[in-house]
Residue, then its C-alpha position, 0 to 999 in steps of 0.5 A: x521520580x513519581x510513578x504514573x498511577x496504575x501504569x508502569x510508565x516512566x516520564x517521556x523526557x527520561x526516555x528521550x534523554x536515554x534514546x538521544x544519548x545512546x543514539x549519539x554516543x554522548x551526553x554532550x551531544x544529547x544535551x545540545x539536541x534536547x536543549x538541556x544541560x549535560x547535568x540535566x540529561x545525566x540526571x534524567x537517565x539516572x532517574x530512569x535507571x532508578x525507576x526501572x531498577x536496571x542499569x541502562x547505560x555505561x558512561x566512560x571518558x570515551x563516550x556513552x553507550x547503552x548496556x545490553x539491557x538498555x539496547x533491548x529496551x530502546x529497540x522497543x521504546x524508540x519506535x513508540x516515541x516516533x509514533x507518539x511524535x507523529x501523532x502529536x504533529x498530526x494533532x497539532x496541525x489540525x489534520x486529525x479531525x479529518x485525517x491523513x489516509x494512508x493506503x496500500x494499492x496495487x501499482x497498476x490499479x493505483x496508476x490506471x484506476x485510482x489516481x485518475x479518479x482521486x481528484x473527485x474524492x479530494x473535491x468532496x473531502x478537501x481536508x483529507x490527505x491521501x497517501x498511497x504506497x504500492x505493495x509491489x506484488x506483495x500483500x499489504x502489511x495490515x498489522x502496520x499501525x501507520x496503514x489505514x487500509x488497502x485495496x487488494x485483489x482477492x477471491x475473498x476477504x479475511x474475516x479479521x478485516x472489514x471489506x468493501x467490494x470496489x471493482x469486479x473487472x472483466x478482461x477483454x482482448x485487445x491488440x495494436x491495430x497492426x495486429x488486428x484482423x481486417x474485420x472486427x470483432x475478430x472471429x473465434x478462429x483468428x485467436x487460434x493463431x494470434x500472438x498472445x501476451x500473458x499476465x503472470x498472476x492470471x495464467x488461466x486467463x487465455x485458456x479460459x477465454x479461448x474455452x468460451x469461444x470453443x477455440x482449441x489451441x495447443x500452444x496457448x501458453x506460448x508468448x511473453x509473460x508480464x508481472x503487471x497490468x501496465x507492462x501487459x498494456x505496453x506490450x500490446x501497444x508495442x504490437x508484441x501480441x494480444x492481451x487480456x486487460x480490464x476496460x479501465x486499463x485500455x479505454x483511453x488507448x482504445x478511444x485514441x486508436x492506439x488499441x482495438x478491442x477484438x471481441x466483446x467476449x470477456x474473461x471474468x477472474x475469480x478475484x475482485x478488488x476489495x478495500x480492506x481495513x482493520x475493524x478498529x479503523x473502519x469508522x474513522x472519519x477519513x476511512x469511512x469517507x473513502x469507503x463510501x466514495x470508493x464503493x460508488x467509484x467502482x461501479x462507474 
């Protein structure tokens, strides 16, 4: 087996033979999976062992098993084989020219803001497929090589990433019509006794909002707390209390009469929504197209 010039890399076929036989525990099953003869699979594994100078497998009448060194080697190599296969499939299906865009987006923003607007992006860029995962309250793993970018709710962007401002939301007070005062907008003193619902990640929202109105309320933190904007929205629709929510969350329900806006005064959080990506991905065709579009979508 020849060594690749200037690189200490074995042949991919030899790696596949070892991975298949170790995973299946059998040379016979590996030969069936790889469409090779048993002797060919055994030869490839032996040549790989000769190349690296380490015994990677143990053969016995009861089956095939990787040695400790072989298991350690496969733990690093097997994921790389999967990534290589995925990259090859994408290239063969001609998607790489425009691309599949893999994004991580906060669940409420994905459901209530991004997805309703995504048809416009698909109309402008029909060759780009957008895959979305939600982080579920945890930061996106920007070291994941399969992730092209993420929308995050943050005060500032880490200098390690390229960032574009998407949306600077203003949180406005809303409630179900059954809870609203007879006349709108609600007078400041009405908020002193109104039932409130809170967003877990924005504990300063109601105190800051009431301070703007010069309303003193000793029990301002009383009331249920919800971890997602969508949960706070449902609580407001159910009449459980007044909520501070961005306009993109509530505008449909306000238009249909399921919610009423209590005041034009707003709470402006220090955080904004940003699109971030690694510098090496910033100019990739699919990422660049999404960055340009999402900057414009955020201001509309």
